[in-house]
MDAnalysis code that builds the backbone (N, CA, C; Angstrom):
import MDAnalysis as mda
import numpy as np

u = mda.Universe.empty(420, n_residues=140, atom_resindex=np.repeat(np.arange(140), 3), trajectory=True)
u.add_TopologyAttr("name", ["N", "CA", "C"] * 140)
u.add_TopologyAttr("resid", np.arange(1, 141))
u.add_TopologyAttr("resname", ["MET", "PHE", "ARG", "ARG", "THR", "ASN", "ASP", "LEU", "ALA", "PRO", "THR", "ARG", "CYS", "SER", "VAL", "GLY", "PHE", "ILE", "ALA", "ARG", "LEU", "ALA", "THR", "ALA", "ALA", "PHE", "PHE", "VAL", "ALA", "LEU", "PHE", "TYR", "SER", "SER", "PHE", "ALA", "VAL", "THR", "ASN", "THR", "GLN", "ASP", "ASN", "ASP", "SER", "THR", "ARG", "LEU", "TRP", "GLN", "GLY", "TYR", "VAL", "THR", "ASP", "THR", "HIS", "CYS", "GLY", "THR", "ASN", "CYS", "GLN", "VAL", "THR", "LYS", "ASP", "MET", "THR", "PRO", "ASP", "LYS", "LYS", "CYS", "VAL", "VAL", "GLN", "CYS", "VAL", "ARG", "LYS", "GLY", "SER", "LYS", "TYR", "GLY", "LEU", "TRP", "ALA", "GLY", "ASP", "ARG", "VAL", "TYR", "VAL", "LEU", "GLU", "PRO", "GLN", "SER", "THR", "ALA", "ALA", "ARG", "PHE", "ALA", "ALA", "LYS", "ASN", "VAL", "ARG", "VAL", "LYS", "GLY", "GLU", "LEU", "GLN", "ASP", "GLU", "THR", "LEU", "ARG", "ILE", "SER", "ALA", "ILE", "GLU", "GLU", "ILE", "ASP", "LYS", "ALA", "ALA", "SER", "GLN", "ARG", "SER", "ALA", "ASN", "PRO"])
u.atoms.positions = np.array([
    [59.084, -9.040, -23.417],
    [58.610, -9.490, -22.152],
    [57.078, -9.594, -22.168],
    [56.388, -8.544, -22.561],
    [54.944, -8.599, -22.688],
    [54.578, -8.820, -24.142],
    [53.624, -9.679, -24.342],
    [53.168, -9.936, -25.688],
    [51.945, -9.081, -25.964],
    [51.941, -8.422, -27.044],
    [50.838, -7.553, -27.414],
    [49.716, -8.403, -28.012],
    [48.473, -8.196, -27.519],
    [47.324, -8.949, -28.052],
    [46.307, -7.965, -28.590],
    [45.481, -8.459, -29.424],
    [44.411, -7.644, -29.970],
    [43.235, -7.723, -28.992],
    [42.971, -6.659, -28.253],
    [41.944, -6.649, -27.220],
    [40.524, -6.756, -27.765],
    [40.328, -6.455, -29.022],
    [38.989, -6.480, -29.588],
    [38.573, -7.870, -30.061],
    [39.495, -8.756, -30.243],
    [39.161, -10.097, -30.712],
    [38.623, -10.923, -29.549],
    [37.537, -11.653, -29.780],
    [36.979, -12.456, -28.694],
    [37.883, -13.639, -28.361],
    [38.042, -13.885, -27.097],
    [38.816, -15.044, -26.655],
    [37.851, -16.158, -26.305],
    [38.393, -17.342, -26.081],
    [37.531, -18.478, -25.785],
    [36.770, -18.270, -24.477],
    [37.377, -17.643, -23.523],
    [36.739, -17.387, -22.235],
    [35.555, -16.439, -22.395],
    [35.725, -15.366, -23.154],
    [34.631, -14.405, -23.307],
    [33.509, -14.966, -24.169],
    [33.786, -15.857, -25.111],
    [32.747, -16.467, -25.928],
    [31.866, -17.353, -25.054],
    [32.452, -18.107, -24.156],
    [31.685, -18.941, -23.228],
    [30.825, -18.099, -22.301],
    [31.378, -17.000, -21.848],
    [30.641, -16.097, -20.964],
    [29.444, -15.499, -21.695],
    [29.644, -15.101, -22.937],
    [28.563, -14.510, -23.728],
    [27.465, -15.543, -23.970],
    [27.844, -16.780, -24.229],
    [26.849, -17.833, -24.449],
    [26.032, -18.077, -23.182],
    [26.680, -18.117, -22.024],
    [25.952, -18.304, -20.761],
    [25.045, -17.115, -20.477],
    [25.534, -15.928, -20.753],
    [24.737, -14.725, -20.539],
    [23.510, -14.713, -21.446],
    [23.672, -15.080, -22.701],
    [22.558, -15.126, -23.644],
    [21.528, -16.174, -23.213],
    [22.003, -17.319, -22.742],
    [21.094, -18.367, -22.274],
    [20.301, -17.894, -21.064],
    [20.975, -17.261, -20.122],
    [20.298, -16.745, -18.927],
    [19.271, -15.685, -19.311],
    [19.610, -14.797, -20.230],
    [18.680, -13.753, -20.675],
    [17.455, -14.369, -21.338],
    [17.657, -15.439, -22.105],
    [16.544, -16.122, -22.748],
    [15.568, -16.672, -21.702],
    [16.090, -17.348, -20.681],
    [15.220, -17.926, -19.661],
    [14.533, -16.857, -18.813],
    [15.209, -15.765, -18.546],
    [14.581, -14.665, -17.809],
    [13.426, -14.092, -18.623],
    [13.635, -13.883, -19.905],
    [12.571, -13.355, -20.774],
    [11.406, -14.335, -20.864],
    [11.712, -15.617, -20.948],
    [10.673, -16.635, -21.007],
    [9.858, -16.656, -19.721],
    [10.519, -16.622, -18.575],
    [9.837, -16.625, -17.279],
    [9.009, -15.360, -17.106],
    [9.560, -14.204, -17.458],
    [8.856, -12.943, -17.288],
    [7.592, -12.906, -18.137],
    [7.669, -13.365, -19.371],
    [6.489, -13.319, -20.234],
    [5.405, -14.263, -19.721],
    [5.767, -15.438, -19.217],
    [4.748, -16.343, -18.687],
    [4.166, -15.789, -17.397],
    [4.969, -15.108, -16.579],
    [4.473, -14.483, -15.349],
    [3.503, -13.360, -15.682],
    [3.813, -12.564, -16.688],
    [2.946, -11.450, -17.071],
    [1.598, -11.962, -17.572],
    [1.588, -13.032, -18.339],
    [0.335, -13.594, -18.831],
    [-0.474, -14.148, -17.666],
    [0.160, -14.873, -16.767],
    [-0.532, -15.431, -15.601],
    [-1.078, -14.328, -14.723],
    [-0.303, -13.289, -14.494],
    [-0.722, -12.186, -13.648],
    [-1.929, -11.474, -14.249],
    [-1.944, -11.281, -15.541],
    [-3.067, -10.632, -16.206],
    [-4.322, -11.479, -16.078],
    [-4.194, -12.774, -16.217],
    [-5.364, -13.639, -16.112],
    [-5.944, -13.595, -14.710],
    [-5.102, -13.517, -13.673],
    [-5.589, -13.456, -12.301],
    [-6.375, -12.179, -12.042],
    [-5.921, -11.051, -12.595],
    [-6.588, -9.781, -12.354],
    [-7.948, -9.721, -13.039],
    [-8.122, -10.438, -14.140],
    [-9.365, -10.380, -14.880],
    [-10.387, -11.409, -14.415],
    [-9.987, -12.348, -13.584],
    [-10.907, -13.416, -13.198],
    [-11.641, -13.069, -11.914],
    [-12.726, -13.759, -11.695],
    [-13.523, -13.584, -10.487],
    [-12.849, -14.322, -9.342],
    [-12.764, -13.660, -8.190],
    [-12.121, -14.241, -7.015],
    [-13.015, -14.098, -5.808],
    [-12.628, -14.764, -4.729],
    [-13.357, -14.717, -3.471],
    [-12.573, -13.844, -2.492],
    [-13.241, -12.881, -1.871],
    [-12.632, -11.938, -0.937],
    [-13.381, -12.032, 0.385],
    [-12.667, -11.807, 1.484],
    [-13.303, -11.814, 2.795],
    [-12.809, -10.615, 3.583],
    [-13.741, -9.928, 4.260],
    [-13.377, -8.770, 5.061],
    [-14.616, -8.054, 5.567],
    [-14.420, -6.825, 6.035],
    [-15.514, -6.019, 6.582],
    [-15.896, -4.931, 5.600],
    [-17.202, -4.674, 5.508],
    [-17.682, -3.562, 4.688],
    [-17.527, -2.299, 5.530],
    [-16.717, -1.387, 5.053],
    [-16.452, -0.125, 5.733],
    [-16.609, 0.992, 4.706],
    [-16.097, 2.162, 5.009],
    [-16.150, 3.257, 4.033],
    [-14.739, 3.609, 3.589],
    [-14.635, 4.241, 2.427],
    [-13.314, 4.557, 1.878],
    [-12.684, 5.784, 2.524],
    [-13.463, 6.588, 3.240],
    [-12.894, 7.761, 3.906],
    [-12.081, 7.350, 5.120],
    [-12.703, 6.620, 6.025],
    [-12.008, 6.171, 7.245],
    [-11.186, 4.914, 6.982],
    [-11.698, 4.037, 6.131],
    [-10.988, 2.813, 5.801],
    [-10.746, 1.944, 7.010],
    [-9.496, 1.630, 7.270],
    [-9.149, 0.777, 8.406],
    [-9.093, 1.573, 9.702],
    [-9.196, 2.897, 9.628],
    [-9.127, 3.739, 10.828],
    [-10.503, 4.162, 11.325],
    [-11.536, 3.530, 10.808],
    [-12.897, 3.862, 11.232],
    [-13.028, 3.595, 12.724],
    [-13.913, 4.341, 13.372],
    [-14.124, 4.120, 14.804],
    [-14.532, 2.668, 14.989],
    [-13.650, 1.888, 15.563],
    [-13.916, 0.463, 15.694],
    [-14.543, 0.145, 17.038],
    [-15.276, -0.942, 17.056],
    [-15.909, -1.389, 18.288],
    [-14.889, -2.150, 19.125],
    [-15.318, -2.622, 20.286],
    [-14.397, -3.362, 21.160],
    [-13.933, -4.663, 20.511],
    [-14.684, -5.178, 19.525],
    [-14.301, -6.395, 18.807],
    [-13.369, -6.113, 17.634],
    [-12.920, -4.873, 17.504],
    [-12.044, -4.435, 16.403],
    [-12.730, -4.594, 15.039],
    [-14.008, -4.285, 14.993],
    [-14.766, -4.268, 13.751],
    [-15.238, -2.842, 13.504],
    [-15.534, -2.480, 12.264],
    [-15.978, -1.110, 11.985],
    [-17.289, -0.785, 12.703],
    [-17.442, 0.473, 13.090],
    [-18.656, 0.947, 13.742],
    [-19.666, 1.328, 12.660],
    [-20.839, 0.723, 12.710],
    [-21.845, 0.936, 11.666],
    [-22.271, 2.394, 11.563],
    [-22.438, 3.090, 12.704],
    [-22.849, 4.498, 12.671],
    [-21.814, 5.348, 11.940],
    [-20.549, 5.077, 12.207],
    [-19.475, 5.840, 11.558],
    [-19.462, 5.583, 10.049],
    [-19.599, 4.313, 9.663],
    [-19.578, 3.951, 8.245],
    [-20.720, 4.642, 7.503],
    [-21.927, 4.548, 8.039],
    [-23.100, 5.140, 7.391],
    [-22.964, 6.655, 7.314],
    [-22.477, 7.281, 8.386],
    [-22.309, 8.735, 8.396],
    [-21.287, 9.183, 7.346],
    [-20.175, 8.477, 7.238],
    [-19.163, 8.840, 6.235],
    [-19.695, 8.687, 4.812],
    [-20.492, 7.646, 4.580],
    [-21.064, 7.449, 3.243],
    [-22.064, 8.557, 2.925],
    [-22.838, 8.966, 3.904],
    [-23.780, 10.083, 3.686],
    [-23.047, 11.362, 3.301],
    [-21.825, 11.528, 3.819],
    [-21.047, 12.739, 3.535],
    [-20.239, 12.633, 2.239],
    [-20.408, 11.531, 1.501],
    [-19.756, 11.448, 0.192],
    [-18.748, 10.328, 0.022],
    [-18.425, 9.620, 1.075],
    [-17.514, 8.481, 0.968],
    [-18.231, 7.324, 0.272],
    [-17.502, 6.275, -0.072],
    [-18.099, 5.102, -0.709],
    [-17.909, 3.893, 0.185],
    [-18.790, 2.911, 0.006],
    [-18.612, 1.653, 0.719],
    [-17.410, 0.920, 0.128],
    [-16.643, 0.300, 1.021],
    [-15.473, -0.442, 0.576],
    [-15.312, -1.716, 1.376],
    [-14.494, -2.617, 0.865],
    [-14.199, -3.868, 1.556],
    [-12.831, -3.752, 2.195],
    [-12.786, -3.902, 3.521],
    [-11.543, -3.880, 4.283],
    [-11.035, -5.315, 4.322],
    [-10.048, -5.615, 3.500],
    [-9.462, -6.954, 3.416],
    [-7.958, -6.829, 3.635],
    [-7.473, -7.406, 4.716],
    [-6.055, -7.273, 5.042],
    [-5.766, -5.855, 5.471],
    [-4.822, -5.219, 4.822],
    [-4.477, -3.835, 5.154],
    [-4.932, -2.856, 4.079],
    [-5.852, -3.284, 3.215],
    [-6.328, -2.430, 2.126],
    [-7.843, -2.307, 2.156],
    [-8.322, -1.245, 1.539],
    [-9.767, -1.039, 1.385],
    [-10.044, -0.871, -0.105],
    [-10.908, -1.735, -0.636],
    [-11.282, -1.703, -2.042],
    [-12.699, -1.140, -2.173],
    [-12.910, -0.252, -3.123],
    [-14.238, 0.307, -3.375],
    [-15.132, -0.823, -3.873],
    [-16.351, -0.890, -3.329],
    [-17.305, -1.911, -3.742],
    [-18.321, -1.327, -4.715],
    [-18.615, -2.039, -5.763],
    [-19.652, -1.658, -6.722],
    [-20.518, -2.859, -7.005],
    [-21.801, -2.752, -7.072],
    [-22.620, -1.567, -6.896],
    [-22.758, -1.193, -5.420],
    [-22.825, 0.098, -5.172],
    [-22.924, 0.629, -3.819],
    [-24.210, 0.207, -3.127],
    [-25.295, 0.091, -3.882],
    [-26.583, -0.289, -3.280],
    [-26.513, -1.695, -2.677],
    [-25.759, -2.576, -3.297],
    [-25.603, -3.925, -2.769],
    [-24.745, -3.905, -1.508],
    [-23.670, -3.143, -1.519],
    [-22.766, -3.064, -0.376],
    [-23.433, -2.412, 0.832],
    [-24.373, -1.489, 0.604],
    [-25.018, -0.751, 1.696],
    [-25.747, -1.669, 2.663],
    [-26.270, -2.768, 2.179],
    [-27.006, -3.703, 3.051],
    [-26.095, -4.424, 4.036],
    [-24.771, -4.369, 3.814],
    [-23.821, -5.104, 4.649],
    [-22.860, -4.174, 5.395],
    [-23.271, -2.930, 5.644],
    [-22.394, -1.951, 6.308],
    [-21.901, -2.491, 7.648],
    [-20.595, -2.436, 7.856],
    [-19.902, -2.828, 9.094],
    [-20.015, -4.319, 9.401],
    [-20.344, -5.134, 8.409],
    [-20.469, -6.568, 8.637],
    [-19.307, -7.320, 8.006],
    [-19.005, -8.475, 8.598],
    [-17.983, -9.368, 8.063],
    [-18.622, -10.148, 6.915],
    [-18.037, -10.048, 5.717],
    [-18.656, -10.626, 4.532],
    [-17.662, -11.423, 3.707],
    [-18.227, -12.241, 2.852],
    [-17.465, -12.951, 1.826],
    [-18.011, -12.444, 0.497],
    [-17.123, -11.911, -0.347],
    [-17.531, -11.308, -1.614],
    [-16.915, -12.091, -2.758],
    [-17.741, -12.452, -3.714],
    [-17.248, -13.025, -4.962],
    [-17.318, -11.911, -5.978],
    [-16.180, -11.594, -6.591],
    [-16.184, -10.475, -7.516],
    [-14.908, -10.354, -8.305],
    [-14.870, -9.334, -9.118],
    [-13.760, -9.078, -10.025],
    [-13.111, -7.753, -9.650],
    [-11.799, -7.759, -9.483],
    [-11.065, -6.549, -9.137],
    [-10.612, -5.841, -10.404],
    [-11.034, -4.584, -10.549],
    [-10.622, -3.738, -11.670],
    [-10.072, -2.461, -11.071],
    [-8.778, -2.239, -11.240],
    [-8.066, -1.149, -10.592],
    [-8.243, -1.300, -9.078],
    [-8.853, -0.373, -8.403],
    [-9.075, -0.472, -6.953],
    [-10.544, -0.720, -6.621],
    [-11.326, -1.112, -7.632],
    [-12.752, -1.331, -7.450],
    [-13.073, -2.813, -7.562],
    [-13.809, -3.306, -6.579],
    [-14.227, -4.701, -6.558],
    [-15.678, -4.774, -7.009],
    [-15.913, -5.363, -8.173],
    [-17.259, -5.496, -8.744],
    [-17.902, -6.751, -8.160],
    [-18.963, -6.563, -7.404],
    [-19.617, -7.648, -6.681],
    [-20.473, -8.486, -7.625],
    [-20.241, -9.799, -7.624],
    [-21.162, -10.703, -8.310],
    [-22.003, -11.466, -7.282],
    [-21.462, -11.655, -6.062],
    [-22.220, -12.270, -4.965],
    [-21.599, -11.807, -3.653],
    [-22.457, -11.609, -2.642],
    [-21.969, -11.185, -1.327],
    [-22.834, -11.857, -0.266],
    [-22.187, -12.325, 0.803],
    [-22.915, -12.949, 1.899],
    [-22.233, -12.607, 3.215],
    [-23.050, -12.479, 4.257],
    [-22.518, -12.190, 5.580],
    [-21.966, -13.472, 6.190],
    [-20.850, -13.322, 6.887],
    [-20.263, -14.438, 7.614],
    [-20.683, -14.274, 9.064],
    [-21.381, -15.265, 9.613],
    [-21.830, -15.129, 11.002],
    [-20.639, -15.172, 11.948],
    [-20.776, -14.518, 13.088],
    [-19.675, -14.371, 14.044],
    [-19.173, -15.714, 14.550],
    [-20.056, -16.652, 14.811],
    [-19.643, -17.953, 15.341],
    [-18.768, -18.703, 14.353],
    [-19.136, -18.652, 13.062],
    [-18.359, -19.349, 12.049],
    [-17.002, -18.700, 11.858],
    [-16.938, -17.361, 11.904],
    [-15.645, -16.696, 11.722],
    [-14.730, -16.930, 12.915],
    [-15.286, -17.044, 14.129],
    [-14.463, -17.330, 15.308],
    [-13.973, -18.773, 15.284],
    [-14.797, -19.706, 14.800],
    [-14.365, -21.099, 14.699],
    [-13.228, -21.241, 13.715],
    [-13.302, -20.529, 12.574],
    [-12.247, -20.637, 11.583],
    [-10.973, -19.958, 12.049],
    [-11.080, -18.937, 12.888],
    [-9.887, -18.251, 13.402],
    [-9.224, -19.055, 14.500],
    [-10.001, -19.845, 15.244],
    [-9.469, -20.654, 16.343],
    [-9.778, -22.124, 16.119],
    [-9.008, -22.821, 15.261],
    [-9.316, -24.227, 14.964],
    [-9.027, -25.138, 16.139],
])
């Protein structure tokens, strides 16, 4: 009634499945390796960042003004107590280097050209964004 088969021998169905699986694995490996190379190149290149110069102690929770910008007195006081200047961009705060360059822009809205290494943003150029221009870009 039942025919005995050799379970270890590959059947035509399982050979097709193995070939499809191998093909899919090849393309996943190919995509992953190209993504890893692209991702590495992005981290090493210079990029443009925009945000507020704050301190790393208070970060986004610094005593903010009515305009929801960092309070300069709070930022300067925290840095005097050992905190570092940082760039508040989105929901993160990145340490800015060199600190002497960042100090001139405490609590200001800035555009930074620099390179991100770990959590430190190395400044190659920094400029203040005037309030009128930032409001125009926010409300087109």
